[in-house]
N, C-alpha and C positions, 0 to 999 in steps of 0.2 A: 231547332237545333238541324245543324247541317247534315248534307245526305252524302254517301261517298257517290263524287260524280265520276268515279272512276269506272263506275258500272251503271252507267248513264248513259245512253244511246241519244244522239242527238234529237230524236224527236220528243223521246223522256224529258231533256231538257228542257224542249222548249214547254211540253206537257206542265213542265213543275213554273215555269216562267206563268203560262198562262193562269196558273193561280191567281196571282198578284196585279199582273198587267195585260190591260185588252188594246187587242188588236197588234200591229206592230211588226207582223208575221215576218216581215224582210230583218228588221233588226234583229228579232230572233234569233231566224236560222242562221246569219252570220254568227253572234257569239258561241251559239250551240256546236256551230261546227271551230271555231277557234279552241273550244275548251275540249271540245274531242281531241283536238289536231293534240294537245297537251298530253293527252292518254299516251295519244299513235306514239309520240317523239321518246316517252317515256321509255317504252316499249323497246323501242331501237338501242343497240351497241355497236361501240364503234364510232369511229369519225365522224359517221352521217347524225349523231344523233347532237353534236357540236353543231354540225352545218345547217340544219334547219331551224330558221326561226318563226317566230310569232309573224302572222299577218295583222298586222294593225287596222284598225277600223274607225272610219268618220264615219258619224253619226248627222246626219242632214233634217232640219226638221226645227219649226215652232217649240216654242218654251211649251212647256207642262201637256207635253204627248209619251211623255214616258223613256228621255233617252235616259237621264241620270237614274232611273230607277233600276234599267233592264239591267247597268251596268252592275249596280249596289246588289241587286236580285243575286244577278249571277254570281258578285263573288260569297256571298252568303251561302247559295247552293255548294260552292265547290270549296268552303272552307278555305277560301283565299285572302293573302290579307290584300286589302283593296284602300284606295284614299286617292278621295276625288278634293282635284282642283282647279283654279279657275286661271286662265291662263293671261287674264286682265291684271294678274296679282305682284307681274314679276315684269322685271328691267333689266334692261341690255345691261353686259358688264362696263362697269364703270360708271353707272347711275345708282343712285340711292334706292332700295326695294331688297325686293327677296329674289334671290337669287335662282334657277331653275334645277339647279340640284338640290335644292331642299324639299324637292317633292320626293326625290330616293328619298333621302333621309328621312322623311314623314312616311313611307312606305316601310320603311325597315322599323320606325316605332311602333306602327300597327302590327308588324307581325308582332314583336316585343310582347306587347299587350295580351295578343290572342293568346300567346304559346304560355304567358301567364298564364289566363285565366283556363285554358286546358288543364296545368299541372295543378294549378289548385284544388279544379275538381279530381283526379287523380288522389290526391295526397288527401282530400278533404276529411275521410274516414280515421284516418290516424291523426290528421292536428286537431280533431275533435276532441278523442282520446286525450288527447295532451293536454289541451285543452280545460277539460273537465278534470284532471288530476292537479293542476294551479289553481281552479278554482275552488277544490275540496283543501288543497295548502292554507287556504287564505280561510276556510268556513272553520276548519278544523286544524291547530296546525299543530296540534300533539302528536298526530295520525301521520305527519308527515314524515318519509324515509330519511333517514341521515344525508346532509348536505355535501355538495361535491366540496371538492378539496377548491381552495381559493385558485383562483385562476389565477394565472401565469401572464404576466404584463406582456412579457417578451414575446410568448407566445401570443396573445394576443392580437400585438403587432403584426408580428408573423402570418398571422390568420388573413390579417385583414387586407395582408399585401399579398400572398401566396393564395386566396381562397379558404373556403369557409373547409376547407378537408382539414385542413392544417388546423388540428383541435387534441387538447393533451385528454388524458382518458377525463371521463367523468365521475367515476368513483374508484377507490383505491381497493383493493382485494376486502379489505379489511371492513370496508364500509360497504360493500356489498353483500361479503356476508352476514353483518349487524339488520340489512334491509331482508333477508331472506328469514333472521330471528323475530322480525317483528312479532311484538306479544297478540297472543288471539282476539283479545278487547279489542287493540286497535286497529288492528286486521278487520272486525267486525264491522267498527265505529265506518271506516273510513269507506265500506264497500256498500252500506247501506248508506252515508253521505252522498256518493259516486250514482245511485239509483237515486233519492231526491232530485238532485242536480239535473239529471236526465229527463225528469218526468216534468221538472218545473215547478218544483216546489217552494225553491229560494230566488224564482227571478227575479220578485222586487223586491231583495235585500238587499240593503247600498252595504257596498265595500269600498276598502282605500284599497287601488294597484297602481304601480308604479309601470309606466310606460317608456321606452328606449326610444331614443331621438340620434342616431347619428348625423354628427355634424358636416355640414360640405361648405364647401371654400368654392366660392365666386368667382373660379381662374379665369372663366370666359368673359367678365366682366373687364379684365387688363387685359387681354390680348383677343379683336375680334377675328383675325386671322383661324386661330386655332380654333375658337369657338363654332366657326364657321364648320371645320371639319370636324367637329363633337370632340374632339381632343380636349379642349380648354374642362367638358363636362366628366373626361375620365381623370384628367387630372385631380378636381375640385372631387370628386369619389374616392381616389385612392390617398389625395394629403386627407382626406375628413376622413378616412378611417382608420389614422395612426392619433388621431385626438380622442380622447375618451368623453366614453358615451356620456350623454345626459341624461339624468333621470326625470320625466315629470311625474307627479305623483296628482291623481285624478279618483273622485268619488264616484262611482257607477255602480248600478243596478248586477243583480248576480249575470243575468242574464248576459250585458250589453259588457262586462267581464268575460265572458263564454267567448264572446265573437271575437273580442278583441285579440284575446290570449289565441284563438282559432288562427287568427289571421297571420299572427307573429309565428306560431308554432309551422305555419306553413310556408311561412316565406325562408324558414329553418330547413325545412324539405325539399325547398324548390333549387336544384344546382343552376345560378344563373349563368354560368362560364358554359353549360350546354345550352340555355334556352337562346344566348345569344349567337351561339354559331350557327342554332338550327333557326333563328330567324333571320339570320345573311342568307340561310342557303332557302330557304322558301320565297323568302322577298324576291331572291336576284330568279327562282325558277318558276313560281306559282304565282308572281306581285301581278296584279292588274293597278293602271293609274289611269284614271279618269279626266282629261283634262277637259273643261268645259268652259265656253266661254272662245272657242280656236276662232271663230269669225271674226273677234272684235280684235285680233292684232293680222289681219288678213288684211294686204290692201297695201299703198304705198311701198311697189317697187318701180315706180317710174320719178325717182328722186324729190320725191318730197321732203318740205321741212317739217323741224319741231315734231311732236308723238308719232309723223308717219316711220320718222327712221327709225325713233325707239322699236318700233312695233316689229319692222324688221329684224331687229337687230334682238329680238325676243324670239322670233321663229329661229333664227340662224343659233339663238344658243339652244333651242329646245330640240335641233337638230340630230348634236351628236348623242341625247340621252337617249332617242328616240332608235337611234343609226344604232347603238351599242355602242358601252363606254365603260370607264371603271368611275365610281364615284366614292371617295371615302367618306365613312359615315364612324361615329362614335363608339360604333360595335365590330368595326372592318370594311375594309373596302368590297363596293357590293358591283359587282358587271350587270349593265343593262341590258344583254341581249336580247336576255328569253324573256323578260318581263311585256305583258302583253296590252299596248297602249288606247286606249279608246279615245279617239277626241270627239268633242260635239258641238253643233252650233246653227244657228240660225240660219245663219245667211241670209236674213232681209236685205240688207247694202253691200253687202258683198258675194261671191262667191267663192267656191274651191281653188277655182284656178289661180283666185289672187294671192292664194298662198305662197312663196316661194317654192321653184320647180322640186329644188331638192326635199320639202317638207310633203310635200304632195305625195312625192314616192314613197315615203316612207308609211304612206296610209294607205295600200293597195284596194283594200275592199272599202266601198263608199254605198251604205245605204240612207235612203229616204225615207223618214217616216212621216206618214198620213196627218195631218187633221182632222179632230177629232169631229165626227158628229153629232149628230142628237141623238141617235141610237147608240153610238158609240156611251154618251153621257149615259143611259139607262142602264146599261152592261156597268159602268165601273160602278154604278150606286148600287147594283146587286149582287152583279156576279163573284167580284174575289173575294178572297179569303180574308180581308183586312176591310170589306167595302166599307164607304163612308157611312151609310146608313144601319150599321151593324155598331159601329162604333160609336153614335148618338143611340141605338136602342142601348145598349149598356151602359152606356156613361149617365144615363138617366134612369134606368132601373136601378142603379145605388139608392136614387132620392126616391124609386117608388112608384115612380112614373112608368106606366107603359107605353110605350112607342110604338106604334104601327104605321107603316105605309104603304096605301094602297096604290094598285098599279097604275090608274090615272092618276096617280098625287105624285111618281116618278116620274110618269112621261109629260108631269106639266112645268117640273124643276128639270127634266131634261131639257126640254124648249126652249126657257126661259135661258137656263145658263148660255144654250146657243145664240139667242137674240144678243143676249149681251155682247157675248164676245164678238159679234158680227157687229154690233153699232160703236162700240169700243175697242182696245186693247186684243187681239185673240190671245190669251194665258193659258188655253187648254183649259184639262182638268182642275185646274189650281182655282179655276173659276166657280167650282162646283165646293170646296170650302165657305167664301164668301157669301154662296145664294142659300147655301144650309145655315149657318151662321143666323144672317138674317131672320130666314124663317124660322128657326126655332129660340129667336130670343126671346120671345115671351115666356115660351114652355122652361126653358134654363133658368130666366130671372125667379119662377116664380113654384120650381118645382120641390123647393125644400118646403114649402108651407101646402102645394097642391098639389100631391100625389094622387092617383087616379089611370085612367086608358085617355090617351090622345092619338087623333086619328089623322093623320096626312094622307089628306084625301083632295083632287084638282080643286073641287073648293074653298079649301081651307089655304090652299098655293096661292091663288089667286087673290084670296081677299088681302093677302100681306105682301104680295110680291109684284102684282098687276099694275099699280098705279107706280110702282118705281121705275120697272122695267118699262115701260111702255113710254115715259120722258127721260128719252137720253140725256139730257143734262143731269138730272138727278143721280141717273144708275151710274154717268162717270165717277161721280162723287160717292155715292154708297157703294154702289155694286162693281 
């Protein structure tokens, strides 16, 4: 559950990030200040509010030290739309591949999904009540209230074009009167059936239901340019709404029918037009775009050939997005002026100064993340809320295995992970996943048949990993 970031000071934001990420205090301080500045800007009025733009951040550090995790956890904490992209996926305009504007469209899609989830939670109670009524209609059709008048096809067509608010009245006054005068016996039967459905009495009974499917036309496949702007999808949805809805008949359990009905009823209660407007606003005001592997498109400013030319072209295409421009999307135009961009790269074979000067200037805040040490590995294994040792402990507890990690076992694990990183490629904390999987392979394999307690101490770790770690050639392939 996201916390109200507006109530958090930079120190509190860092403290929240400390629950999941070990070390990297400089990077945490930078993103905490950036988020607090958004709150400060929101309190301003007049022209100055529009003049203040976010100070984008460039994170420099080897893989596996927490660059992506810091940005992702920050977005979760703030409840902000977030998207992670790789700079290497984009190509210069004129080449075959993804254009850089698609990162903004992905951000808006993320905002739409986030808002839909929020609205579904808000209307969950009403949707479930309506779903239970529909289930009772299936189980006891004799107690069903009088049916609504036949739908007007012309009204349905107008509703598909102008929105779900254009709906005819569901019941005539005569039908409403008949519903109010339902026989007492039918009403009692219906109330008892609702109580039985709510307590799960009918959950395993099979029923036949009809699910509506709204057809869409793949207009985007005809016009590529329209699809790039999102217009193709809109046209397909609109024309699809003019077509009659196709109904699919399925046999499912009452529990599954209730879930399907609840989802359908929730969709009816959600105002998609309002969600689209809010999504565009949130994406442009609160969105966070994390551009990974920015170092892979650095270099090539000395007139190189081949891929180097495309690298510089990608940088020049990214520049107006980061600088502030308007990107057309299927939900409406999105201004990127106040989107927070966080770029990251290892910069092993290049340096930040290899980026074109204009792009360098758009990332004024630069933080260098530290390589992880054996002590950091020990902390990662035990301290975070989602610590790896706790994950394995709970996973194997499902099979009846009680897994205990002794302090000396944790220390030995951290030492071996650090040693392998030094001997081979340094992949940071991701090495712990490899080492732990290898260490617990036998336990995980035999867990279903061999329940009991397993203690991971230094001797246990050495027995299973020492030979592999000390053999550099073997550890290269296995760890």
